[in-house]
C-alpha positions as CSV (number, residue, x, y, z in Angstrom):
1,M,8.3,-46.1,36.0
2,E,10.0,-42.8,35.1
3,Y,10.5,-43.1,31.3
4,D,7.8,-43.4,28.6
5,F,8.0,-46.4,26.3
6,S,6.2,-48.3,23.6
7,F,5.8,-52.1,23.4
8,Q,4.5,-54.3,20.7
9,N,5.3,-57.9,19.9
10,P,3.6,-59.6,16.9
11,T,5.1,-63.1,17.3
12,R,2.7,-66.0,18.0
13,I,4.3,-68.6,20.4
14,H,3.4,-72.3,20.5
15,F,5.0,-73.7,23.7
16,G,5.1,-77.2,25.1
17,K,5.6,-80.9,24.3
18,D,3.0,-80.9,21.6
19,A,3.9,-77.5,20.1
20,L,5.1,-79.0,16.8
21,K,1.6,-80.2,16.2
22,R,0.7,-76.6,15.5
23,L,3.0,-76.4,12.5
24,P,0.4,-77.7,9.9
25,I,-2.0,-75.0,11.0
26,E,0.7,-72.3,10.5
27,L,1.6,-73.7,7.1
28,S,-2.0,-73.4,6.0
29,Y,-1.7,-69.6,6.2
30,V,1.2,-69.3,3.6
31,G,1.8,-70.1,0.0
32,K,3.4,-73.2,-1.6
33,Q,7.1,-72.3,-1.6
34,V,9.1,-72.8,1.7
35,L,12.8,-72.1,2.3
36,M,14.0,-74.2,5.2
37,V,17.1,-72.9,7.0
38,Y,19.1,-75.0,9.4
39,G,22.5,-75.7,10.8
40,T,25.3,-78.2,10.3
41,G,23.2,-81.4,10.6
42,S,22.2,-82.0,14.2
43,I,18.5,-81.8,13.3
44,K,19.1,-84.8,11.0
45,S,20.7,-86.9,13.6
46,T,17.9,-86.3,16.1
47,G,15.1,-87.0,13.5
48,L,13.7,-83.5,13.7
49,Y,14.6,-82.9,10.0
50,D,12.5,-85.9,8.8
51,T,9.6,-84.9,11.0
52,I,9.4,-81.4,9.7
53,M,10.0,-82.5,6.1
54,K,7.1,-84.9,6.3
55,T,4.9,-82.2,7.7
56,L,5.9,-79.8,4.9
57,K,5.2,-82.5,2.2
58,R,1.8,-83.4,3.7
59,A,0.9,-79.7,3.6
60,G,1.7,-79.7,-0.1
61,K,4.8,-77.4,0.2
62,E,7.7,-77.3,-2.2
63,V,10.9,-77.0,-0.2
64,C,14.3,-75.6,-0.9
65,E,17.0,-75.7,1.7
66,L,19.8,-73.5,3.1
67,S,21.9,-75.7,5.4
68,G,25.3,-75.3,7.1
69,V,24.6,-72.2,9.2
70,T,27.2,-72.1,11.9
71,S,27.5,-70.7,15.3
72,N,28.2,-67.0,14.9
73,P,26.6,-66.9,11.4
74,T,28.6,-65.2,8.7
75,A,27.7,-62.5,6.2
76,D,28.9,-65.0,3.5
77,K,26.3,-67.5,4.5
78,A,23.6,-64.8,4.5
79,Y,24.7,-63.7,1.0
80,E,24.3,-67.4,-0.1
81,G,20.8,-67.6,1.4
82,I,19.8,-64.3,-0.1
83,E,20.7,-65.4,-3.6
84,L,18.8,-68.7,-3.1
85,A,15.7,-66.9,-1.8
86,R,15.8,-64.5,-4.8
87,R,15.8,-67.5,-7.2
88,Q,13.2,-69.6,-5.4
89,K,10.9,-66.7,-4.2
90,P,9.7,-68.5,-1.0
91,D,6.4,-67.6,0.6
92,L,7.8,-68.6,4.0
93,I,11.3,-69.0,5.5
94,L,11.2,-71.7,8.1
95,A,14.2,-71.6,10.5
96,V,14.9,-74.8,12.4
97,G,17.7,-74.5,15.0
98,G,19.1,-72.2,17.6
99,G,19.7,-68.5,17.6
100,S,22.4,-68.5,14.9
101,V,20.1,-70.2,12.4
102,L,17.2,-67.8,13.3
103,D,19.4,-64.7,12.9
104,C,20.8,-65.9,9.6
105,A,17.2,-66.6,8.4
106,K,16.1,-63.1,9.4
107,V,18.9,-61.5,7.4
108,V,18.0,-63.6,4.4
109,A,14.3,-62.7,4.8
110,A,15.1,-59.0,4.7
111,G,18.0,-59.1,2.3
112,A,16.2,-61.0,-0.4
113,L,13.7,-58.2,-0.8
114,Y,16.3,-55.4,-0.7
115,D,17.7,-54.2,-4.0
116,G,21.2,-53.6,-2.8
117,D,23.9,-54.8,-0.4
118,F,22.1,-55.9,2.7
119,Y,25.3,-55.7,4.9
120,E,26.0,-52.1,3.9
121,Q,22.4,-51.0,4.4
122,F,21.4,-52.9,7.5
123,F,24.7,-53.4,9.4
124,V,26.9,-50.5,8.4
125,K,24.3,-47.7,7.8
126,R,22.0,-49.4,10.4
127,A,19.0,-48.7,8.4
128,K,15.9,-50.7,9.2
129,A,14.5,-53.1,6.6
130,E,11.1,-52.1,5.3
131,T,9.9,-55.5,4.1
132,A,10.9,-59.1,4.5
133,I,9.7,-62.6,3.6
134,P,7.5,-64.0,6.4
135,L,9.5,-66.1,8.9
136,G,8.6,-69.0,11.1
137,T,10.8,-70.8,13.6
138,V,11.2,-74.2,15.3
139,L,13.6,-73.6,18.2
140,T,16.2,-76.2,19.3
141,M,18.3,-74.2,21.7
142,A,17.4,-71.6,24.3
143,G,19.4,-68.5,24.7
144,T,19.2,-65.7,22.1
145,G,15.5,-64.9,22.3
146,S,15.6,-64.5,18.5
147,E,12.3,-66.5,18.3
148,M,10.3,-63.4,19.5
149,N,12.2,-60.3,18.5
150,G,13.4,-58.3,15.5
151,N,17.1,-58.6,16.2
152,A,19.7,-60.5,14.2
153,V,23.5,-60.6,14.7
154,I,26.0,-61.8,12.1
155,T,29.8,-61.7,11.7
156,H,31.6,-60.2,8.8
157,T,34.8,-62.3,8.8
158,E,36.8,-60.1,6.4
159,H,36.1,-56.9,8.4
160,R,36.4,-58.7,11.8
161,R,33.1,-57.2,12.8
162,K,30.2,-58.8,14.6
163,S,27.2,-56.6,14.7
164,G,23.4,-56.5,14.8
165,M,20.4,-55.2,12.9
166,F,16.9,-54.6,14.1
167,S,13.7,-54.4,12.1
168,D,10.0,-54.8,12.9
169,C,9.5,-56.8,9.7
170,V,11.8,-59.7,10.7
171,Y,9.9,-60.6,13.9
172,P,8.9,-64.3,13.3
173,V,5.2,-64.7,12.5
174,F,5.2,-67.8,14.7
175,S,7.7,-69.7,16.8
176,I,7.4,-73.3,18.0
177,L,9.1,-73.9,21.4
178,N,9.3,-77.5,22.7
179,P,11.7,-77.7,25.6
180,E,12.3,-81.4,24.8
181,L,14.0,-80.4,21.5
182,T,16.8,-78.8,23.7
183,F,17.6,-82.0,25.5
184,T,20.2,-83.1,23.0
185,V,22.1,-79.8,22.9
186,P,25.6,-80.4,24.3
187,K,26.2,-79.1,27.8
188,A,28.6,-76.4,26.7
189,Q,26.0,-75.0,24.3
190,M,23.3,-75.2,27.0
191,V,25.5,-73.3,29.5
192,S,26.3,-70.7,26.8
193,G,22.6,-70.2,26.3
194,I,22.0,-69.7,30.0
195,C,24.8,-67.1,30.2
196,D,23.2,-65.3,27.2
197,I,19.8,-65.2,28.9
198,L,21.3,-63.8,32.1
199,S,23.2,-61.1,30.2
200,H,20.1,-60.1,28.3
201,I,18.3,-59.5,31.5
202,L,21.2,-57.6,33.1
203,E,21.7,-55.3,30.1
204,A,18.4,-53.7,30.9
205,Y,18.4,-54.2,34.6
206,V,21.8,-52.5,35.2
207,S,20.6,-49.1,33.9
208,P,18.4,-46.2,34.9
209,S,15.6,-45.7,35.9
210,D,16.0,-46.6,39.6
211,G,12.6,-45.7,41.0
212,D,9.7,-48.0,41.8
213,N,9.8,-49.9,38.5
214,L,7.8,-53.1,37.8
215,T,10.3,-53.9,35.1
216,D,13.0,-54.3,37.6
217,D,10.8,-56.6,39.7
218,L,10.2,-58.8,36.7
219,A,13.9,-58.9,35.9
220,E,14.8,-60.0,39.4
221,A,12.2,-62.8,39.4
222,M,13.4,-64.0,36.0
223,M,17.0,-64.1,37.2
224,R,16.2,-66.0,40.4
225,N,14.2,-68.6,38.3
226,L,17.0,-68.8,35.7
227,I,19.7,-69.4,38.4
228,R,17.6,-72.1,40.1
229,S,16.7,-73.8,36.8
230,A,20.3,-73.6,35.5
231,Y,21.7,-75.6,38.4
232,R,18.9,-78.2,37.9
233,A,19.5,-78.5,34.2
234,V,23.3,-78.9,34.6
235,E,22.7,-81.7,37.0
236,N,20.0,-83.3,34.9
237,P,19.8,-82.0,31.3
238,Q,16.4,-83.9,30.8
239,D,14.7,-82.1,33.7
240,Y,11.7,-80.9,31.7
241,T,10.6,-78.2,34.1
242,A,14.1,-76.7,34.3
243,R,14.6,-76.7,30.6
244,A,11.1,-75.3,30.1
245,N,11.8,-72.4,32.5
246,I,15.1,-71.7,30.7
247,M,13.5,-71.8,27.3
248,W,10.6,-69.5,28.2
249,G,13.0,-67.3,30.2
250,A,15.2,-66.8,27.1
251,T,12.2,-65.7,25.1
252,L,10.9,-63.2,27.7
253,A,14.4,-61.8,28.4
254,L,14.7,-60.3,24.9
255,N,11.2,-59.9,23.5
256,G,10.9,-56.3,24.7
257,L,9.2,-57.0,28.0
258,L,12.2,-56.0,30.1
259,D,12.9,-52.8,28.2
260,G,10.0,-50.8,29.6
261,S,11.2,-47.6,31.3
262,K,14.8,-48.7,31.2
263,Q,17.6,-46.9,29.4
264,Q,19.6,-50.1,28.9
265,D,23.3,-50.6,28.7
266,W,24.4,-53.3,26.1
267,M,28.1,-52.8,26.4
268,V,28.8,-56.4,27.6
269,H,27.3,-57.5,24.3
270,Q,29.3,-55.0,22.3
271,I,32.5,-56.3,24.0
272,E,31.7,-59.9,23.4
273,H,30.7,-59.3,19.8
274,Q,34.2,-58.1,19.0
275,I,35.8,-60.9,21.0
276,G,33.6,-63.3,18.9
277,A,34.6,-61.5,15.7
278,Y,38.2,-62.2,16.4
279,T,38.0,-65.6,18.0
280,D,34.6,-67.2,17.0
281,C,34.0,-68.1,20.6
282,P,30.5,-69.2,21.8
283,H,28.5,-66.1,22.4
284,G,27.2,-66.8,25.8
285,L,30.5,-68.0,27.2
286,G,32.2,-64.9,25.9
287,L,29.6,-62.9,27.8
288,A,30.3,-64.8,31.0
289,A,34.0,-64.2,30.6
290,V,33.7,-60.4,30.6
291,S,30.5,-59.7,32.6
292,C,31.8,-59.7,36.1
293,N,34.8,-57.4,35.5
294,Y,32.6,-55.1,33.4
295,Y,30.1,-54.8,36.2
296,R,32.9,-54.1,38.7
297,L,33.8,-51.2,36.4
298,L,30.3,-49.9,36.7
299,L,29.9,-50.6,40.5
300,P,31.3,-47.2,41.7
301,Y,28.8,-45.3,39.4
302,A,25.7,-47.2,40.7
303,P,26.4,-48.9,44.0
304,W,22.7,-48.8,44.9
305,R,21.8,-50.9,41.8
306,F,24.4,-53.6,42.6
307,A,23.4,-53.6,46.2
308,R,19.8,-54.3,45.1
309,F,21.1,-57.0,42.8
310,A,22.9,-58.7,45.6
311,T,19.9,-58.6,48.0
312,N,17.0,-59.4,45.6
313,V,18.6,-61.8,43.2
314,W,21.3,-63.6,45.4
315,G,19.7,-63.2,48.8
316,I,22.8,-61.7,50.4
317,D,22.3,-60.0,53.8
318,G,23.2,-56.3,53.6
319,H,23.6,-55.8,57.4
320,N,26.6,-53.7,58.3
321,K,27.7,-53.4,54.7
322,T,28.1,-50.4,52.5
323,Q,26.2,-50.4,49.1
324,E,29.5,-50.9,47.3
325,E,30.6,-53.8,49.6
326,L,27.2,-55.4,49.1
327,G,27.4,-54.8,45.3
328,E,30.8,-56.5,45.1
329,L,29.3,-59.6,47.0
330,G,26.6,-59.7,44.3
331,I,29.1,-59.7,41.5
332,L,31.1,-62.4,43.4
333,A,27.9,-64.5,43.7
334,M,27.4,-64.2,39.9
335,E,31.0,-65.2,39.4
336,D,30.4,-68.3,41.6
337,F,27.3,-69.1,39.6
338,F,29.2,-69.0,36.3
339,K,31.8,-71.3,37.8
340,G,29.1,-73.6,39.2
341,I,27.5,-74.2,35.8
342,G,30.9,-74.6,34.0
343,A,31.1,-71.2,32.3
344,P,34.4,-69.2,32.1
345,I,35.1,-66.1,34.0
346,S,38.3,-65.1,32.2
347,L,39.4,-64.8,28.6
348,R,42.1,-67.3,29.2
349,E,39.5,-69.9,30.1
350,L,37.8,-68.9,26.9
351,G,41.0,-70.0,25.0
352,M,42.6,-66.6,24.5
353,E,46.4,-66.2,25.0
354,M,48.7,-63.4,26.1
355,T,49.4,-62.7,22.4
356,A,45.7,-61.9,21.6
357,P,45.2,-58.4,20.1
358,L,43.3,-57.2,23.2
359,D,43.8,-53.5,22.5
360,E,42.7,-53.9,18.9
361,I,39.6,-55.8,20.0
362,A,38.8,-53.1,22.6
363,D,39.3,-50.3,20.1
364,S,36.9,-52.0,17.6
365,C,34.1,-52.0,20.1
366,R,31.1,-49.7,19.5
367,L,30.6,-47.5,22.5
368,L,27.0,-47.0,23.7
369,P,25.7,-44.3,26.1
370,G,22.7,-46.1,27.7
371,G,23.9,-47.2,31.2
372,Y,25.3,-45.6,34.3
373,H,28.6,-44.8,32.8
374,S,29.8,-44.2,29.3
375,V,32.9,-46.3,29.0
376,T,35.9,-45.3,26.9
377,H,38.1,-47.4,24.7
378,Q,41.0,-46.9,27.2
379,E,38.8,-48.4,29.9
380,L,37.9,-51.3,27.7
381,R,41.6,-52.0,27.0
382,K,42.3,-52.3,30.7
383,L,39.1,-54.4,31.2
384,L,40.2,-56.9,28.7
385,R,43.8,-57.1,30.1
386,D,42.4,-57.6,33.6
387,T,40.0,-60.2,32.3
388,L,42.7,-62.2,30.5
């Protein structure tokens, strides 16, 4: 553990089949006005909407609603929610859905109390919000980890920019996680979430420090569990143990636990964000498409890290192999994993064509310095062409 770090996480988690029974207790701590944020209607078809509305009414709450939050939530939807929140002045925002719904709700929670343009302040200037409406969540899809962190990502469609904000004040006060609520998620969305989880773990894992680091051991155990659980969930989406492992793994992968004493990289996410800004592709599937070639780019700069990845995560025998050879086998194993669960490993599989503005996408990516190698826009152009 070579680098100093600070860790704090204020979110209260209720996990399991009966987790939703804790909602009345959480509601007893807040005032009367609740803004409920949700997606394009799936919670109504599953009956979850009716269940939550009955709970809110029994608790004596007055409810207003922001619906229609889409995958890759937009700045326009956040502006709509902010105006609604400013009119209704909710005591709690209750986000019911997956990571996109939660991210939009966080932006609304902070933006409603900021006297100015939230996008300019939080996403362009990257200032941290100083205050926010309290937020609670009921999670229906595992992947982003937004249920236990202060991150939010939105897309500005006019600017073709997908970017994130972070603030301590938008951590959910509580999050309700029942793995059974993820059973009805379409397979492609489940797979996208799994790829997102793996990428969150790797963004910290594939970075210094390289000494004896408990954080690396935790990351490897989480990746092994995720891989095992993913294959089981793809075979049987109603395997409760597999879905529970995936759901809790998603939370732990991005709640700060794996950041300790790691510099972190986050370039795979930066690349996908801009692919998503141009194509509106599912986030996790975009990550899968670019991950293997990105890590091949890093391999010569940290062969020891990828050799460890191959051995400790994929169980590959390193006998008579160089670190770089072993590292390539680890990346190939990850590629086979993506194929095995139905995720793309190329941009073409993601739906992109030869005419896609790859150089423009590459040049729009924000470059970060945290990993083993600081990539250039020229390298990213080649990476995207090779990944097509």
